C-alpha positions as CSV (number, residue, x, y, z in Angstrom):
1,M,0.0,0.0,0.0
2,E,1.5,3.3,-1.1
3,P,1.4,6.1,1.6
4,S,-1.0,9.0,1.0
5,F,1.8,11.5,1.2
6,P,5.0,10.0,-0.1
7,V,8.3,11.6,0.7
8,Q,9.6,13.8,-2.1
9,R,13.3,14.6,-2.1
10,I,14.4,17.7,-3.9
11,V,18.1,17.7,-2.7
12,D,20.4,15.0,-1.5
13,E,22.4,15.0,1.7
14,Q,25.1,17.1,0.1
15,G,22.7,19.7,-1.1
16,N,22.7,18.7,-4.8
17,L,19.5,19.2,-6.8
18,L,17.9,15.8,-7.6
19,S,15.2,17.0,-10.0
20,E,14.1,20.2,-11.5
21,Q,11.2,21.8,-9.7
22,D,9.6,24.7,-11.7
23,W,8.0,26.2,-8.5
24,I,11.4,26.6,-6.8
25,T,12.7,29.7,-8.5
26,K,15.7,31.7,-7.6
27,E,13.5,34.5,-6.3
28,F,11.4,32.1,-4.1
29,S,14.6,30.6,-2.7
30,K,15.9,34.1,-1.8
31,K,12.5,34.9,-0.2
32,L,12.7,31.7,2.0
33,Y,16.3,32.5,3.0
34,R,15.5,36.1,3.8
35,H,12.6,35.1,6.1
36,M,14.7,32.4,7.8
37,L,17.6,34.8,8.4
38,R,15.2,37.5,9.7
39,I,13.6,35.2,12.2
40,R,17.0,33.8,13.3
41,L,18.3,37.3,14.0
42,F,15.1,38.2,15.9
43,D,15.4,35.0,18.0
44,K,19.0,35.7,18.9
45,K,18.2,39.3,19.9
46,A,15.2,38.2,21.9
47,V,17.2,35.6,23.8
48,S,19.8,38.4,24.6
49,L,17.0,40.7,25.8
50,Q,15.6,38.0,28.0
51,R,18.9,37.2,29.5
52,Q,19.4,40.9,30.3
53,G,16.0,41.0,32.0
54,R,14.6,43.4,29.4
55,I,11.8,41.0,28.5
56,G,10.2,38.4,30.6
57,T,10.1,34.8,29.6
58,Y,11.0,33.9,26.0
59,A,10.8,30.6,24.1
60,P,13.6,30.4,21.6
61,F,13.1,28.5,18.4
62,E,16.6,28.2,16.9
63,G,16.7,25.3,14.5
64,Q,13.0,25.5,13.6
65,E,13.3,28.4,11.1
66,A,12.6,26.3,8.0
67,S,9.5,24.6,9.3
68,Q,8.1,27.9,10.6
69,V,8.8,29.9,7.4
70,G,7.7,27.0,5.2
71,S,4.4,26.5,7.0
72,A,3.6,30.2,7.1
73,L,4.4,30.8,3.5
74,A,2.1,27.9,2.6
75,L,-0.9,29.8,4.0
76,D,-3.0,32.1,1.9
77,C,-3.5,35.7,3.2
78,D,-7.0,34.9,4.4
79,D,-6.1,31.7,6.2
80,W,-5.9,31.6,9.9
81,L,-2.7,31.0,11.9
82,F,-3.0,29.4,15.3
83,P,0.5,29.9,16.8
84,T,1.7,27.8,19.7
85,Y,4.5,28.4,22.3
86,R,7.4,28.6,19.9
87,D,5.7,29.7,16.7
88,H,6.5,33.4,16.7
89,G,8.8,32.9,13.7
90,A,5.7,31.8,11.7
91,T,3.7,34.8,12.9
92,M,6.5,37.1,11.8
93,T,6.6,35.4,8.4
94,F,2.8,35.6,8.1
95,G,2.9,39.4,8.8
96,Q,2.8,40.0,12.5
97,S,5.0,43.0,13.4
98,L,8.1,42.6,15.5
99,L,6.8,45.3,17.9
100,H,3.7,43.2,18.6
101,I,5.8,40.1,19.2
102,L,8.1,41.9,21.6
103,L,5.1,43.4,23.4
104,F,3.7,39.9,23.8
105,W,6.9,38.6,25.4
106,K,7.0,41.6,27.7
107,G,3.6,40.5,29.0
108,R,1.7,43.4,27.4
109,N,-1.8,42.8,26.3
110,E,-1.1,44.9,23.1
111,G,1.1,42.0,22.0
112,N,-2.0,40.0,21.3
113,V,-3.5,42.5,18.9
114,P,-2.8,41.6,15.3
115,T,-0.9,44.0,13.0
116,E,-3.2,46.3,11.0
117,G,-4.6,44.3,8.1
118,K,-3.8,41.0,9.7
119,K,-6.9,39.8,11.5
120,S,-6.3,36.0,11.1
121,F,-4.1,35.4,14.2
122,L,-5.1,33.8,17.4
123,P,-5.2,34.8,20.2
124,V,-6.8,38.1,19.2
125,Y,-7.7,40.7,21.9
126,Q,-9.1,44.0,20.8
């Protein structure tokens, strides 16, 4: 019995392209990388702020950047995002502002208000 969702390999263990994928363009690859770099830098800065006592608790997500960016970019703009404890990288990729994320980790209620034009986040307090 063949699985419903078979594994598809695009690159091998050394990073060599196994088959041409017309949806993986150079521009799309740069977009993925830019988002992963952005959330990695945010995560490092937030860990530093937490260790300085400038924000309260913080759940780092280092090493999860690709899964968060990939899952957020797979959503349409009118889809809902239900972030969990360490999914603030996905919320950034989906459009939540860095200010709102920092407010959330400082324990401010304003951190739960979605960025203007992005109403499809939970929790939403307005």
